[in-house]
N, C-alpha and C positions, 0 to 999 in steps of 0.2 A: 481626538483631533489635536494636531499640533498648532503651530503659529499660522501655517498656511494649509488650506483645504481646498482641493479642486481649483488651484490657481488663485484663490482668494485669501487675502489676509484676514484671519478670523480672530487674531489677538490684537485688537485695536482699542486704545483708550478713547472713548467717545467724548472728547472735551469740547468740540465745536459743532455747530449745526451741520456743517459739511460731513463730518465724521459720523454723526448720528444718522444722517440720511444714508450714508454709505453702509453703515451697520444694518439699517432697516432693509436696504436693497439686497445685501448679502444673505440675510435671513430669509427674505422672500425668495430669492433665487435657489437657495439650498433646500427649502422646505415646500415651496409651492404655495405658501400663504400669501394673502393680499398684503399690501404695505401697511394697512391699518392693523391687521392681525399681527403682523411682524412687530410693529411698534409696541403693541400691548404685551406680547410675549417677551420682548427685550426689557421692558420695564419690570416685568415679573422676575426676569433673570438677573436683575441688578445691572442692566446694560452690558452684560457679558455675552458676546456673540456666540461663543462655543456653547455656553449653557443654554442659550435660547434655542439653538439648533437642536440640541439633544432633547430639550423639553418638548419642542414641536413634534419630534419624531416619536415620542412616547404615546 
């Protein structure tokens, strides 16, 4: 994955609530996970969207 995947920015620093919600929504859209599951996997991935997507696909 690069900075953009399927038209979505996946290399985002999640510093604000808005960006954290956006990251959660991107992970949900890319993996089919619920928003709650996406939040959990994002935390496990150190809030890195690319890592969270890869972890969810394994």
